[in-house]
C-alpha positions in Angstrom: 9.4 3.7 4.1 5.6 3.5 4.3 5.7 4.1 8.1 7.6 7.3 7.7 5.2 8.4 5.0 2.2 7.6 7.1 3.7 9.5 10.1 4.4 12.5 8.0 0.9 12.5 6.5 -0.7 11.9 9.9 1.3 14.9 11.3 0.1 17.1 8.4 -3.5 16.0 9.0 -3.2 16.9 12.7 -1.7 20.3 11.9 -4.5 21.0 9.4 -7.0 20.1 12.1 -5.4 22.5 14.6 -5.5 25.3 12.0 -9.2 24.6 11.3 -10.0 24.7 15.0 -8.1 28.0 15.5 -10.0 29.4 12.5 -13.3 28.3 14.0 -12.4 29.9 17.4 -11.5 33.2 15.7 -14.8 33.1 13.7 -16.7 32.4 17.0 -15.1 35.4 18.7 -16.0 37.7 15.8 -19.6 36.4 15.7 -19.9 36.8 19.5 -18.7 40.3 19.3 -21.2 41.1 16.6 -24.1 39.2 18.2 -26.6 41.6 20.0 -28.3 38.8 21.9 -27.5 35.8 24.1 -29.1 33.5 21.6 -26.8 34.9 18.9 -23.7 34.1 21.1 -25.0 30.6 21.7 -25.4 30.0 18.0 -21.9 31.2 17.4 -20.6 28.8 20.1 -22.5 25.8 18.5 -21.2 26.7 15.1 -17.6 26.6 16.5 -18.3 23.2 18.1 -19.7 21.8 14.8 -16.6 23.1 12.9 -14.3 21.6 15.4 -16.1 18.2 15.2 -15.9 18.4 11.4 -12.2 19.1 11.5 -11.6 16.1 13.9 -13.7 13.9 11.6 -11.6 15.0 8.6 -8.4 14.3 10.5 -9.5 10.8 11.5 -10.7 10.0 8.0 -7.3 11.1 6.6 -5.4 9.0 9.2 -7.6 6.0 8.2 -6.7 6.6 4.5 -3.0 6.8 5.3 -3.2 3.5 7.3 -5.1 1.9 4.3 -2.4 3.1 1.9 0.3 1.6 4.1 -1.6 -1.7 4.3 -2.1 -1.7 0.5 1.6 -1.1 -0.1 2.6 -3.9 2.4 0.2 -6.4 0.8 1.4 -5.7 -2.7 5.1 -5.3 -1.9 5.4 -1.8 -3.2 8.6 0.0 -2.2 7.0 3.4 -1.6 9.7 5.2 -3.7 7.3 6.1 -6.5 7.6 2.9 -8.5 4.7 0.6 -8.9 6.3 -2.8 -9.4 6.4 -5.2 -6.5 9.8 -5.7 -4.7 8.6 -8.5 -2.5 10.3 -7.3 0.6 10.0 -9.7 3.4 10.4 -8.4 6.9 10.4 -10.7 9.9 8.9 -14.1 9.5 10.1 -17.5 10.6 13.3 -19.4 10.2 14.4 -20.3 6.7 16.9 -23.0 5.9 20.0 -21.7 4.2 20.4 -22.6 0.6 23.5 -24.8 -0.1 25.0 -23.8 -3.5 27.5 -26.7 -3.6 26.9 -30.0 -5.3 29.0 -31.8 -2.7 27.6 -32.5 0.8 29.2 -30.5 3.7 32.2 -32.2 5.3 31.6 -34.4 8.3 32.7 -33.0 11.7 36.0 -34.2 13.1 34.3 -35.7 16.1 30.8 -37.3 16.6 27.9 -35.1 17.5 27.5 -34.9 21.3 31.1 -36.0 21.8 34.2 -34.0 22.7 36.8 -32.7 20.2 40.1 -34.5 20.0 42.5 -33.6 22.8 39.8 -32.3 25.1 39.2 -34.0 28.4 35.9 -33.9 30.4 35.8 -31.8 33.5 36.2 -33.7 36.8 
């Protein structure tokens, strides 16, 4: 669940970055059109580059926050469904012996381990 939330939040951060970049480009065009000198146009260009860099920085910071939220949820076993109590979900991991619920031992095999079952002959 956290991966889906992180992907959605990251996608929203990227979309917001694109909007901010488009806004910076539009402002640059307006400033260039109004600038009477070459220096004024260069200043407008540098402002756009600074705004783009700021938008990218915000996007990367948001992605880092989303990854930290995902890690926090994974470490604390939170389900991501709005509740705050741990669910102790275990994904992956190693082999775990099955729990035997009977008080009696399992029945012995009909033939010894490594041998052949009754009525079966070895290939020739």
